[in-house]
C-alpha angles and dihedrals in degrees: 000000000000090000131030127183120191125184092337112184131181130184119191127176093347093309123115097225100171118031111190102322114188128177142119136234117217121232092249138042134013124309113196119215105204141175143118120294115291099019095117107267097133090039088057091055092046091050091052088051093049093244094126129036111261142172128215129047133312118179124187112194089346093306121115109242106165109127096022116130114265094238091057092051090051091049089051090059107274107138122197131195107188125219096248096041093235096212118172098255097197094050127078123252090255092051092049089054094043091055090054095054110122105153122071088239108036113203102243090152091066093042093052092044091054095037109027089164091067091062089055092048097043093122096044120104110251093227090065094055123102119255091260093050091049089052088054089055091048092052094042092055093064095038091060088074136054110262135191093196137003124215108201119184119201098322094177098047112136095358127133115254094253091052091046088058091050093050091048090051091053093049089049090057093043091053089060087070107029134024117252132207102202129194106197136158097192103091093194087062091046090051090051098045113023128085095175133033138198120191122203124202125177092348096308137093106265098175142358133182138093120337089231092058091049099045093038090064108067093188093052092046092051093047094049102035105020094237140082118267093251096049134086110251122225 
């Protein structure tokens, strides 16, 4: 396992958001972190990153990392693509990417192979891009650098179906090189990308196993996620 969580707990604003979450992320492939809205998926990612105070154990590559500053985790190879993209709207595409450079030799070849449109739009302000183009920038920022693990939060949220397919195709290629912990509501994307799945409910792990076992059982999917296995969950 590249990532292990054991008894992870988070309290925010008087609420016990995560209540003893434990699971692992293999060193290859995509692990989907699923659940209904408000069960703690994004909080789990933020706790791994050190963005919220947490108790328990988080190990990256067998090394305890809980409590480390976020910037040190990022420098050690933990990449993060936030839910709302968080591009710098007033800066150009090229400037957004330049700010994300961490390695001495950033991998622009891979970025421009995966996102040729970003080369053409290098001088365009990121705030004028479409939602799909902004998602490309958000993904490109982490792919410039060598990563041990990517945390990707709802990459297809709010995107048109054709763009969803493009983003999924990129993640599919990325996952061939680096493991991904993916929060995603679109179950068609999960079916396409994920080998393993973890389902949260009320701040706890309610189920874990293969994505195929989860999505292949319509009753289980409906009970855990509130939707059929072929639908997009909300």
